[in-house]
N, CA, C and O of each residue as an XYZ file, in Angstrom:
604
protein
N     -24.947     11.545     97.594
C     -26.335     11.164     97.788
C     -27.022     10.927     96.443
O     -27.811      9.997     96.278
N     -26.699     11.792     95.497
C     -27.306     11.668     94.177
C     -26.855     10.373     93.500
O     -27.644      9.722     92.817
N     -25.583     10.000     93.690
C     -25.063      8.767     93.098
C     -25.794      7.543     93.647
O     -26.115      6.609     92.911
N     -26.045      7.569     94.937
C     -26.758      6.445     95.561
C     -28.158      6.328     94.973
O     -28.631      5.228     94.690
N     -28.809      7.455     94.795
C     -30.152      7.450     94.227
C     -30.137      6.920     92.798
O     -31.018      6.153     92.411
N     -29.145      7.325     92.016
C     -29.036      6.850     90.633
C     -28.785      5.349     90.611
O     -29.394      4.630     89.819
N     -27.889      4.869     91.477
C     -27.616      3.426     91.559
C     -28.857      2.648     91.963
O     -29.131      1.582     91.413
N     -29.599      3.169     92.909
C     -30.819      2.492     93.349
C     -31.831      2.394     92.221
O     -32.479      1.361     92.047
N     -31.965      3.461     91.460
C     -32.900      3.463     90.334
C     -32.451      2.468     89.266
O     -33.273      1.766     88.678
N     -31.157      2.413     89.023
C     -30.644      1.488     88.007
C     -30.744      0.024     88.432
O     -30.958     -0.854     87.597
N     -30.591     -0.235     89.721
C     -30.630     -1.613     90.220
C     -32.042     -2.076     90.577
O     -32.255     -3.270     90.784
N     -32.989     -1.183     90.652
C     -34.343     -1.562     91.081
C     -34.987     -2.642     90.206
O     -35.691     -3.492     90.751
N     -34.789     -2.659     88.885
C     -35.388     -3.757     88.114
C     -34.844     -5.123     88.523
O     -35.573     -6.115     88.507
N     -33.575     -5.173     88.887
C     -33.004     -6.447     89.325
C     -33.528     -6.855     90.691
O     -33.713     -8.042     90.959
N     -33.770     -5.876     91.556
C     -34.303     -6.178     92.880
C     -35.740     -6.687     92.806
O     -36.161     -7.501     93.629
N     -36.475     -6.213     91.834
C     -37.879     -6.584     91.698
C     -38.067     -7.861     90.892
O     -39.199     -8.319     90.732
N     -36.989     -8.448     90.381
C     -37.080     -9.645     89.558
C     -37.645    -10.804     90.372
O     -37.155    -11.086     91.466
N     -38.642    -11.460     89.867
C     -39.236    -12.608     90.544
C     -39.513    -13.695     89.522
O     -39.740    -13.431     88.341
N     -39.486    -14.905     90.005
C     -39.765    -16.039     89.140
C     -41.275    -16.232     89.075
O     -41.884    -16.692     90.041
N     -41.866    -15.889     87.969
C     -43.311    -15.984     87.814
C     -43.626    -17.209     86.972
O     -43.127    -17.375     85.859
N     -44.467    -18.056     87.537
C     -44.861    -19.270     86.822
C     -46.184    -19.001     86.121
O     -47.116    -18.459     86.715
N     -46.255    -19.378     84.881
C     -47.496    -19.206     84.124
C     -47.972    -20.590     83.702
O     -47.388    -21.210     82.813
N     -49.014    -21.063     84.331
C     -49.567    -22.376     84.008
C     -50.833    -22.201     83.180
O     -51.622    -21.285     83.414
N     -51.011    -23.075     82.227
C     -52.223    -23.072     81.404
C     -53.111    -24.227     81.863
O     -52.641    -25.342     82.090
N     -54.400    -23.934     81.991
C     -55.340    -24.937     82.478
C     -56.343    -25.280     81.384
O     -56.638    -24.479     80.497
N     -56.860    -26.517     81.486
C     -57.843    -26.988     80.509
C     -59.155    -26.226     80.620
O     -59.807    -25.935     79.617
N     -59.534    -25.903     81.867
C     -60.785    -25.175     82.068
C     -60.665    -24.273     83.299
O     -59.754    -24.452     84.108
N     -61.558    -23.326     83.444
C     -61.482    -22.376     84.567
C     -61.657    -23.047     85.934
O     -61.119    -22.561     86.929
N     -62.399    -24.151     85.993
C     -62.595    -24.835     87.278
C     -61.277    -25.390     87.804
O     -61.007    -25.309     89.003
N     -60.466    -25.944     86.933
C     -59.160    -26.467     87.352
C     -58.264    -25.339     87.851
O     -57.536    -25.498     88.831
N     -58.324    -24.209     87.172
C     -57.523    -23.067     87.614
C     -57.998    -22.580     88.985
O     -57.178    -22.237     89.837
N     -59.300    -22.549     89.199
C     -59.848    -22.127     90.489
C     -59.427    -23.101     91.588
O     -59.045    -22.682     92.681
N     -59.499    -24.410     91.293
C     -59.064    -25.412     92.270
C     -57.585    -25.230     92.609
O     -57.193    -25.309     93.774
N     -56.777    -24.990     91.595
C     -55.342    -24.786     91.794
C     -55.103    -23.580     92.700
O     -54.303    -23.652     93.633
N     -55.791    -22.478     92.429
C     -55.612    -21.258     93.230
C     -56.022    -21.486     94.692
O     -55.360    -21.002     95.609
N     -57.114    -22.222     94.899
C     -57.558    -22.515     96.262
C     -56.523    -23.379     96.975
O     -56.199    -23.137     98.137
N     -56.011    -24.379     96.278
C     -55.043    -25.289     96.893
C     -53.744    -24.584     97.280
O     -53.238    -24.783     98.385
N     -53.203    -23.770     96.386
C     -51.935    -23.125     96.737
C     -52.124    -22.046     97.803
O     -51.157    -21.633     98.442
N     -53.356    -21.591     97.998
C     -53.631    -20.660     99.086
C     -53.800    -21.395    100.415
O     -53.542    -20.821    101.472
N     -54.231    -22.662    100.375
C     -54.466    -23.433    101.593
C     -53.239    -24.191    102.069
O     -53.159    -24.548    103.244
N     -52.287    -24.444    101.192
C     -51.107    -25.217    101.563
C     -49.982    -24.278    101.984
O     -49.769    -23.227    101.381
N     -49.268    -24.682    103.032
C     -48.214    -23.860    103.627
C     -46.856    -24.198    103.019
O     -46.565    -25.357    102.725
N     -46.039    -23.178    102.837
C     -44.658    -23.389    102.413
C     -43.875    -23.905    103.616
O     -43.897    -23.287    104.680
N     -43.196    -25.015    103.458
C     -42.469    -25.619    104.569
C     -41.161    -24.888    104.856
O     -40.605    -25.025    105.945
N     -40.671    -24.127    103.909
C     -39.440    -23.369    104.118
C     -39.753    -22.060    104.839
O     -39.115    -21.724    105.837
N     -40.732    -21.331    104.332
C     -41.075    -20.020    104.898
C     -41.905    -20.166    106.173
O     -41.762    -19.357    107.090
N     -42.750    -21.157    106.247
C     -43.599    -21.517    107.379
C     -44.693    -20.516    107.702
O     -45.689    -20.899    108.316
N     -44.564    -19.280    107.328
C     -45.640    -18.331    107.600
C     -46.249    -17.813    106.303
O     -46.965    -16.812    106.303
N     -45.963    -18.499    105.196
C     -46.530    -18.111    103.917
C     -47.156    -19.335    103.264
O     -46.727    -20.469    103.474
N     -48.175    -19.071    102.471
C     -48.739    -20.183    101.714
C     -47.935    -20.366    100.431
O     -47.034    -19.581    100.135
N     -48.267    -21.400     99.680
C     -47.516    -21.682     98.451
C     -47.651    -20.558     97.436
O     -46.723    -20.303     96.669
N     -48.781    -19.892     97.422
C     -49.001    -18.819     96.454
C     -48.067    -17.642     96.705
O     -47.640    -16.977     95.761
N     -47.745    -17.377     97.970
C     -46.935    -16.215     98.322
C     -45.443    -16.494     98.391
O     -44.636    -15.565     98.349
N     -45.067    -17.759     98.496
C     -43.664    -18.101     98.696
C     -42.919    -18.230     97.375
O     -43.478    -18.661     96.367
N     -41.654    -17.851     97.399
C     -40.814    -17.976     96.224
C     -39.689    -18.977     96.461
O     -38.746    -19.041     95.672
N     -39.773    -19.757     97.531
C     -38.755    -20.763     97.829
C     -38.806    -21.883     96.778
O     -39.845    -22.131     96.166
N     -37.689    -22.536     96.587
C     -37.624    -23.607     95.582
C     -38.602    -24.731     95.902
O     -39.255    -25.266     95.006
N     -38.701    -25.089     97.184
C     -39.635    -26.144     97.562
C     -41.067    -25.733     97.245
O     -41.859    -26.557     96.786
N     -41.407    -24.476     97.484
C     -42.754    -23.985     97.170
C     -43.006    -24.054     95.663
O     -44.107    -24.396     95.231
N     -42.001    -23.735     94.876
C     -42.146    -23.828     93.424
C     -42.381    -25.278     93.003
O     -43.209    -25.550     92.134
N     -41.646    -26.212     93.625
C     -41.842    -27.636     93.330
C     -43.235    -28.100     93.745
O     -43.882    -28.870     93.035
N     -43.687    -27.622     94.902
C     -45.011    -28.010     95.387
C     -46.104    -27.422     94.494
O     -47.109    -28.085     94.239
N     -45.925    -26.203     94.020
C     -46.892    -25.616     93.087
C     -46.930    -26.411     91.779
O     -48.001    -26.663     91.227
N     -45.749    -26.801     91.291
C     -45.685    -27.594     90.054
C     -46.387    -28.931     90.244
O     -47.146    -29.367     89.378
N     -46.131    -29.586     91.384
C     -46.777    -30.869     91.666
C     -48.290    -30.694     91.769
O     -49.049    -31.522     91.267
N     -48.721    -29.635     92.408
C     -50.156    -29.350     92.522
C     -50.761    -29.123     91.143
O     -51.838    -29.638     90.843
N     -50.079    -28.363     90.314
C     -50.557    -28.107     88.953
C     -50.697    -29.415     88.176
O     -51.713    -29.649     87.521
N     -49.677    -30.260     88.253
C     -49.713    -31.520     87.507
C     -50.856    -32.416     87.989
O     -51.514    -33.080     87.188
N     -51.085    -32.428     89.303
C     -52.161    -33.269     89.835
C     -53.529    -32.710     89.442
O     -54.443    -33.472     89.129
N     -53.672    -31.389     89.458
C     -54.936    -30.773     89.040
C     -55.183    -31.078     87.566
O     -56.294    -31.449     87.188
N     -54.167    -30.928     86.741
C     -54.301    -31.184     85.309
C     -54.621    -32.649     85.017
O     -55.323    -32.951     84.052
N     -54.103    -33.566     85.856
C     -54.367    -34.985     85.624
C     -55.750    -35.403     86.118
O     -56.162    -36.546     85.920
N     -56.463    -34.484     86.756
C     -57.833    -34.776     87.170
C     -57.991    -35.157     88.635
O     -59.076    -35.572     89.040
N     -56.952    -35.030     89.433
C     -57.056    -35.339     90.858
C     -57.957    -34.316     91.542
O     -57.953    -33.137     91.189
N     -58.717    -34.774     92.510
C     -59.588    -33.866     93.256
C     -58.774    -33.093     94.288
O     -57.627    -33.438     94.573
N     -59.384    -32.033     94.849
C     -58.699    -31.251     95.875
C     -58.348    -32.126     97.072
O     -57.262    -32.006     97.639
N     -59.264    -33.000     97.452
C     -59.034    -33.870     98.601
C     -57.862    -34.818     98.347
O     -57.044    -35.047     99.238
N     -57.780    -35.365     97.141
C     -56.681    -36.269     96.800
C     -55.339    -35.538     96.845
O     -54.340    -36.091     97.304
N     -55.323    -34.316     96.374
C     -54.085    -33.545     96.382
C     -53.670    -33.217     97.809
O     -52.493    -33.308     98.156
N     -54.643    -32.833     98.637
C     -54.335    -32.526    100.037
C     -53.834    -33.766    100.761
O     -52.874    -33.682    101.527
N     -54.467    -34.921    100.532
C     -54.016    -36.173    101.156
C     -52.587    -36.487    100.726
O     -51.761    -36.887    101.546
N     -52.299    -36.306     99.445
C     -50.944    -36.568     98.937
C     -49.924    -35.656     99.633
O     -48.874    -36.118    100.079
N     -50.240    -34.369     99.720
C     -49.310    -33.426    100.337
C     -49.110    -33.729    101.827
O     -47.996    -33.619    102.340
N     -50.188    -34.110    102.517
C     -50.069    -34.444    103.939
C     -49.247    -35.716    104.118
O     -48.418    -35.791    105.026
N     -49.464    -36.715    103.268
C     -48.676    -37.947    103.365
C     -47.197    -37.666    103.108
O     -46.323    -38.262    103.737
N     -46.934    -36.770    102.195
C     -45.542    -36.492    101.830
C     -44.861    -35.540    102.811
O     -43.697    -35.746    103.155
N     -45.576    -34.484    103.276
C     -44.946    -33.449    104.092
C     -45.466    -33.364    105.522
O     -44.887    -32.645    106.335
N     -46.526    -34.068    105.848
C     -47.072    -34.020    107.197
C     -48.176    -32.987    107.338
O     -48.436    -32.210    106.420
N     -48.828    -32.986    108.508
C     -49.946    -32.075    108.763
C     -49.526    -30.614    108.752
O     -50.362    -29.730    108.567
N     -48.243    -30.353    108.947
C     -47.776    -28.964    108.993
C     -47.996    -28.239    107.674
O     -48.016    -27.008    107.645
N     -48.160    -28.976    106.588
C     -48.357    -28.358    105.272
C     -49.732    -27.685    105.175
O     -49.963    -26.879    104.274
N     -50.631    -28.005    106.085
C     -51.982    -27.432    106.077
C     -52.040    -26.198    106.964
O     -51.534    -26.213    108.086
N     -52.651    -25.136    106.472
C     -52.877    -23.965    107.315
C     -53.970    -24.247    108.340
O     -53.955    -23.680    109.433
N     -54.905    -25.106    108.002
C     -55.963    -25.502    108.927
C     -55.813    -26.987    109.211
O     -56.486    -27.803    108.581
N     -54.936    -27.359    110.156
C     -54.728    -28.778    110.424
C     -55.989    -29.417    110.994
O     -56.800    -28.731    111.617
N     -56.166    -30.726    110.790
C     -57.363    -31.394    111.314
C     -57.340    -31.443    112.837
O     -56.277    -31.402    113.456
N     -58.532    -31.533    113.432
C     -58.638    -31.621    114.884
C     -58.340    -33.057    115.289
O     -59.170    -33.948    115.110
N     -57.152    -33.273    115.834
C     -56.689    -34.599    116.260
C     -56.016    -34.433    117.618
O     -55.740    -33.310    118.040
N     -55.751    -35.543    118.305
C     -55.056    -35.419    119.592
C     -53.720    -34.673    119.491
O     -53.336    -33.957    120.415
N     -53.025    -34.840    118.386
C     -51.727    -34.178    118.252
C     -51.858    -32.688    117.922
O     -50.880    -31.951    118.042
N     -53.048    -32.229    117.508
C     -53.231    -30.817    117.151
C     -54.211    -30.090    118.076
O     -54.619    -28.964    117.792
N     -54.582    -30.731    119.174
C     -55.534    -30.112    120.108
C     -54.998    -28.783    120.619
O     -55.745    -27.811    120.726
N     -53.710    -28.737    120.933
C     -53.134    -27.501    121.459
C     -53.209    -26.374    120.436
O     -53.388    -25.216    120.813
N     -53.078    -26.685    119.170
C     -53.203    -25.657    118.132
C     -54.602    -25.068    118.100
O     -54.765    -23.867    117.887
N     -55.606    -25.899    118.308
C     -56.988    -25.435    118.231
C     -57.458    -24.793    119.535
O     -58.199    -23.810    119.509
N     -57.034    -25.340    120.669
C     -57.534    -24.883    121.958
C     -56.595    -23.854    122.593
O     -57.028    -23.037    123.405
N     -55.317    -23.893    122.227
C     -54.305    -23.027    122.831
C     -54.650    -21.552    122.847
O     -54.557    -20.935    123.908
N     -55.041    -20.950    121.737
C     -55.356    -19.520    121.768
C     -56.487    -19.172    122.750
O     -56.449    -18.129    123.402
N     -57.481    -20.046    122.849
C     -58.579    -19.781    123.789
C     -58.099    -19.902    125.232
O     -58.524    -19.137    126.098
N     -57.210    -20.866    125.492
C     -56.648    -21.002    126.838
C     -55.828    -19.775    127.215
O     -55.950    -19.262    128.327
N     -55.004    -19.311    126.306
C     -54.178    -18.129    126.578
C     -55.074    -16.918    126.828
O     -54.806    -16.127    127.733
N     -56.133    -16.769    126.034
C     -57.065    -15.658    126.235
C     -57.741    -15.761    127.598
O     -57.856    -14.761    128.307
N     -58.189    -16.959    127.972
C     -58.860    -17.156    129.260
C     -57.919    -16.854    130.427
O     -58.331    -16.231    131.405
N     -56.684    -17.280    130.335
C     -55.705    -16.999    131.387
C     -55.468    -15.493    131.481
O     -55.386    -14.949    132.582
N     -55.357    -14.817    130.340
C     -55.166    -13.368    130.341
C     -56.328    -12.634    130.982
O     -56.121    -11.712    131.772
N     -57.545    -13.030    130.651
C     -58.730    -12.407    131.250
C     -58.762    -12.683    132.750
O     -59.101    -11.798    133.536
N     -58.412    -13.908    133.154
C     -58.380    -14.254    134.577
C     -57.382    -13.401    135.346
O     -57.686    -12.920    136.437
N     -56.189    -13.210    134.782
C     -55.175    -12.384    135.440
C     -55.643    -10.935    135.517
O     -55.447    -10.275    136.538
N     -56.256    -10.436    134.454
C     -56.777     -9.064    134.458
C     -57.840     -8.891    135.547
O     -57.813     -7.905    136.284
N     -58.765     -9.832    135.651
C     -59.801     -9.749    136.687
C     -59.197     -9.819    138.081
O     -59.656     -9.129    138.992
N     -58.177    -10.642    138.255
C     -57.505    -10.752    139.552
C     -56.864     -9.424    139.943
O     -56.988     -8.997    141.091
N     -56.188     -8.773    139.019
C     -55.590     -7.463    139.297
C     -56.650     -6.424    139.619
O     -56.471     -5.617    140.531
N     -57.749     -6.437    138.880
C     -58.814     -5.462    139.137
C     -59.420     -5.676    140.517
O     -59.664     -4.708    141.237
N     -59.664     -6.912    140.893
C     -60.237     -7.193    142.220
C     -59.284     -6.774    143.329
O     -59.700     -6.158    144.310
N     -58.005     -7.109    143.175
C     -57.031     -6.736    144.211
C     -56.916     -5.222    144.322
O     -56.765     -4.688    145.420
N     -56.986     -4.542    143.209
C     -56.874     -3.082    143.221
C     -58.061     -2.458    143.955
O     -57.905     -1.487    144.695
N     -59.248     -3.027    143.742
C     -60.446     -2.507    144.408
C     -60.466     -2.844    145.892
O     -61.134     -2.163    146.671
N     -59.746     -3.881    146.292
C     -59.749     -4.283    147.700
C     -58.702     -3.559    148.533
O     -58.738     -3.632    149.762
N     -57.775     -2.867    147.895
C     -56.746     -2.145    148.645
C     -57.386     -0.991    149.410
O     -58.198     -0.247    148.859
N     -57.015     -0.846    150.685
C     -57.594      0.252    151.465
C     -57.035      1.593    150.996
O     -55.872      1.709    150.611
N     -57.897      2.588    151.042
C     -57.492      3.940    150.663
C     -56.848      4.587    151.889
O     -57.450      4.639    152.961
N     -55.645      5.068    151.723
C     -54.916      5.674    152.841
C     -55.387      7.116    152.997
O     -55.337      7.913    152.060
N     -55.847      7.429    154.212
C     -56.290      8.783    154.523
C     -55.141      9.540    155.181
O     -54.508      9.044    156.113
N     -54.884     10.731    154.691
C     -53.823     11.558    155.268
C     -54.386     12.393    156.411
O     -55.519     12.871    156.371
N     -53.551     12.546    157.423
C     -53.967     13.405    158.540
C     -53.830     14.863    158.108
O     -53.258     15.158    157.059
N     -54.362     15.769    158.929
C     -54.286     17.199    158.592
C     -52.838     17.675    158.593
O     -52.484     18.564    157.819
N     -51.989     17.094    159.456
C     -50.569     17.468    159.480
C     -49.895     17.044    158.168
O     -49.099     17.800    157.610
N     -50.209     15.844    157.676
C     -49.614     15.347    156.433
C     -50.093     16.184    155.239
O     -49.324     16.446    154.314
N     -51.357     16.600    155.265
C     -51.874     17.475    154.211
C     -51.119     18.801    154.198
O     -50.734     19.297    153.139
N     -50.916     19.363    155.373
C     -50.220     20.646    155.478
C     -48.779     20.503    155.002
O     -48.273     21.379    154.300
N     -48.106     19.404    155.375
C     -46.719     19.178    154.953
C     -46.636     19.028    153.430
O     -45.744     19.596    152.800
N     -47.568     18.263    152.834
C     -47.576     18.082    151.387
C     -47.829     19.400    150.675
O     -47.211     19.694    149.652
N     -48.744     20.192    151.227
C     -49.051     21.498    150.616
C     -47.829     22.391    150.684
O     -47.540     23.130    149.743
N     -47.110     22.324    151.795
C     -45.880     23.134    151.936
C     -44.830     22.693    150.931
O     -44.149     23.536    150.348
N     -44.684     21.409    150.720
C     -43.698     20.907    149.748
C     -44.075     21.337    148.330
O     -43.207     21.716    147.543
N     -45.340     21.281    148.013
C     -45.789     21.694    146.676
C     -45.607     23.196    146.474
O     -45.234     23.643    145.389
N     -45.868     23.960    147.513
C     -45.676     25.412    147.421
C     -44.217     25.774    147.222
O     -43.906     26.735    146.518
N     -43.294     24.995    147.852
C     -41.859     25.256    147.709
C     -41.421     24.978    146.262
O     -40.583     25.699    145.721
N     -41.979     23.948    145.645
C     -41.588     23.588    144.285
C     -42.060     24.607    143.275
O     -41.371     24.841    142.282
N     -43.198     25.217    143.488
C     -43.728     26.167    142.509
C     -43.043     27.531    142.602
O     -43.180     28.344    141.688
N     -42.315     27.797    143.678
C     -41.641     29.104    143.838
C     -40.346     29.155    143.128
O     -39.662     30.178    143.165
């Protein structure tokens, strides 16, 4: 057990190794724009991470391309248009409201509405079920069964 712990401690620096990109910007506004863009654009490999969080090679290439476009003076809108033209609407965490993305925008509300409807249906049916009344003989039999179990 001690050997495993020693090996883990020795290998931990290698496990924590990450490729960190350090970009220099002309001014703080460009750096802020870059940070906003890589937070808004999705990694196409990871699919559930933005470019800032992903370490995939494609994400690194997309970050580099974003950096170069920001440095060359492209606006945020121009960069987003370029990325959408190149990779499709899926690259956006907030896709535009279009006929092809209606389900993305309306779907969660539909699922919630269906869930609430099913819940209300169960509650109504439960309240409409008749309450079964036991006769005095059935009460006595149940009491006898319970008394037998406790002895």
